[in-house]
C-alpha positions as CSV (number, residue, x, y, z in Angstrom):
1,X,0.1,-0.2,0.0
2,X,1.5,3.3,-1.1
3,X,0.4,6.5,0.5
4,X,1.9,10.0,-0.5
5,X,0.9,13.3,1.4
6,X,1.9,16.6,-0.4
7,X,2.6,19.8,1.4
8,X,3.8,23.3,0.0
9,X,7.4,21.9,-0.4
10,X,7.5,18.2,0.3
11,X,6.3,15.1,-0.7
12,X,5.8,12.5,2.3
13,X,5.9,8.8,0.8
14,X,5.8,5.4,2.2
15,X,8.4,3.3,0.8
16,X,9.1,-0.1,0.5
17,X,12.2,-2.5,0.4
18,X,13.1,-1.4,-3.1
19,X,14.2,1.9,-1.7
20,X,16.7,0.3,0.5
21,X,19.6,1.9,-1.1
22,X,18.1,5.3,-0.7
23,X,17.5,4.9,3.1
24,X,20.9,3.5,3.7
25,X,22.6,6.4,2.0
26,X,20.5,8.7,3.9
27,X,21.3,6.9,7.1
28,X,25.2,6.9,6.5
29,X,25.2,10.4,5.4
30,X,23.4,11.6,8.7
31,X,24.8,9.1,11.2
32,X,27.5,11.0,12.9
33,X,25.0,13.9,13.4
34,X,22.0,11.6,14.7
35,X,24.2,9.8,17.4
36,X,23.3,11.8,20.3
37,X,19.8,11.4,19.6
38,X,19.6,7.5,18.5
39,X,20.5,4.4,19.9
40,X,23.6,2.8,19.5
41,X,23.8,0.9,16.3
42,X,25.5,-2.6,15.4
43,X,27.4,-2.4,12.3
44,X,25.0,-4.7,10.4
45,X,22.5,-2.0,10.6
46,X,24.6,0.1,8.1
47,X,24.1,-2.9,5.3
48,X,21.7,-2.7,2.4
49,X,20.4,-6.2,3.4
50,X,19.6,-5.1,6.9
51,X,17.7,-1.7,5.7
52,X,15.8,-3.7,3.1
53,X,14.6,-6.1,6.2
54,X,13.8,-3.3,8.1
55,X,11.6,-1.7,5.3
56,X,10.0,-5.0,4.5
57,X,9.2,-5.3,8.0
58,X,7.7,-1.9,8.1
59,X,5.5,-2.5,5.3
60,X,3.9,-5.5,7.0
61,X,3.5,-3.1,10.2
62,X,1.8,-0.5,7.9
63,X,-0.4,-3.1,6.3
64,X,-1.5,-4.2,9.6
65,X,-2.0,-0.9,11.1
66,X,0.5,-0.9,13.7
67,X,2.5,1.9,11.8
68,X,2.5,4.6,9.6
69,X,5.9,5.9,8.3
70,X,6.7,8.4,5.6
71,X,9.9,9.5,3.8
72,X,10.3,13.4,3.3
73,X,11.4,14.3,-0.3
74,X,12.5,17.9,-1.3
75,X,13.1,18.0,-4.9
76,X,13.2,14.1,-5.3
77,X,15.6,13.9,-2.5
78,X,15.1,11.8,0.7
79,X,15.8,14.3,3.6
80,X,13.7,12.9,6.4
81,X,11.3,10.7,8.0
82,X,8.4,10.6,10.2
83,X,7.3,7.2,12.1
84,X,3.8,7.1,13.8
85,X,4.5,3.6,15.8
86,X,3.1,1.6,18.4
87,X,-0.5,2.6,17.3
88,X,-2.8,1.0,19.7
89,X,-6.6,0.9,19.0
90,X,-9.8,0.4,20.9
91,X,-10.3,2.7,23.9
92,X,-6.6,4.0,23.7
93,X,-6.6,5.4,19.9
94,X,-3.0,6.6,20.5
95,X,0.4,6.3,19.1
96,X,4.1,7.4,19.5
97,X,5.8,10.2,17.1
98,X,9.4,9.7,16.1
99,X,11.1,11.7,13.3
100,X,14.4,12.7,11.9
101,X,15.7,15.2,9.2
102,X,19.0,15.4,7.4
103,X,21.5,17.8,9.1
104,X,21.7,19.7,5.8
105,X,18.0,20.6,5.6
106,X,17.7,21.5,9.3
107,X,16.4,25.2,10.3
108,X,14.3,25.3,7.3
109,X,10.7,24.4,8.6
110,X,10.5,21.3,7.0
111,X,9.9,19.0,10.0
112,X,7.2,21.4,11.2
113,X,5.6,21.5,8.0
114,X,5.8,17.6,7.5
115,X,4.7,16.7,10.9
116,X,1.9,19.1,10.7
117,X,0.6,17.1,7.5
118,X,1.2,13.9,9.4
119,X,-0.5,14.9,12.4
120,X,-3.7,15.9,10.3
121,X,-3.5,12.4,8.6
122,X,-3.2,10.6,11.8
123,X,-6.3,12.4,13.0
124,X,-8.7,12.8,10.0
125,X,-8.0,9.7,8.3
126,X,-6.4,7.2,11.1
127,X,-8.9,8.4,13.7
128,X,-6.2,8.4,16.4
129,X,-7.0,10.2,19.8
130,X,-3.3,11.0,20.8
131,X,0.1,11.2,19.7
132,X,3.0,11.1,22.0
133,X,6.6,12.4,21.4
134,X,9.2,11.4,24.1
135,X,12.2,14.0,23.6
136,X,15.2,14.5,25.5
137,X,15.2,17.7,27.2
138,X,18.2,19.0,25.6
139,X,16.8,18.7,22.2
140,X,15.8,22.0,21.8
141,X,15.0,21.7,17.8
142,X,12.8,18.8,18.6
143,X,11.2,20.4,21.3
144,X,10.4,23.6,19.1
145,X,8.8,21.5,16.5
146,X,6.3,19.7,18.6
147,X,5.4,23.1,20.5
148,X,4.7,25.1,17.4
149,X,2.2,22.0,16.5
150,X,0.5,22.4,20.0
151,X,1.9,19.4,21.5
152,X,2.1,19.8,25.5
153,X,4.1,18.2,28.2
154,X,2.7,15.7,30.5
155,X,5.7,15.1,32.4
156,X,9.2,14.0,32.7
157,X,10.3,10.2,32.1
158,X,13.3,9.5,34.2
159,X,16.1,7.6,32.2
160,X,13.4,6.5,29.6
161,X,15.2,5.6,26.6
162,X,18.8,4.1,26.2
163,X,20.4,6.7,23.6
164,X,23.8,6.1,22.4
165,X,24.4,3.8,25.1
166,X,23.2,6.0,27.8
167,X,19.6,6.0,29.8
168,X,18.5,9.5,29.0
169,X,15.5,11.4,30.5
170,X,12.8,12.4,28.1
171,X,10.0,14.9,28.2
172,X,6.6,13.3,27.5
173,X,4.9,15.6,24.8
174,X,1.3,14.8,23.6
175,X,-1.1,16.4,21.1
176,X,-5.0,15.2,21.5
177,X,-7.3,15.2,18.6
178,X,-9.9,17.6,20.2
179,X,-12.3,16.9,17.4
180,X,-12.9,13.3,19.1
181,X,-13.6,14.8,22.4
């Protein structure tokens, strides 16, 4: 199932294992920039085979409704991704938000633009009630993105995720679909 969302400057597209080389190139080009914000990775992660495997698993998760993930493209260049993961239905109707942007495209408002479109899709099409982003307090750029979109702080999770080998605190940021209330 292929989905494309369009913003004024970006195309947000689901991709399959056929784009593994593009995803691997994107990861390798930005790995050093992201290291302080991401889990430590094994060498296998940086292989074409592993990225194809990950994309195939993501496609299955998109098909079963537990994930929605798009890759940001500006002028046909892959510049970022947004994942809506751990989608839980029933009485919860909630999911986690994660995103990353190429270092060369930071500070241009791309992530705010893209995430705004994804939030709209999640609330209007997927009919989710809550989106939750967990962000390290020192990640000011990421905090600015969610605050611009109306996410509010629900609290601090102490030593919440192991990032680059260290258990890090995260601020729990939430956006509710008030049309569903």
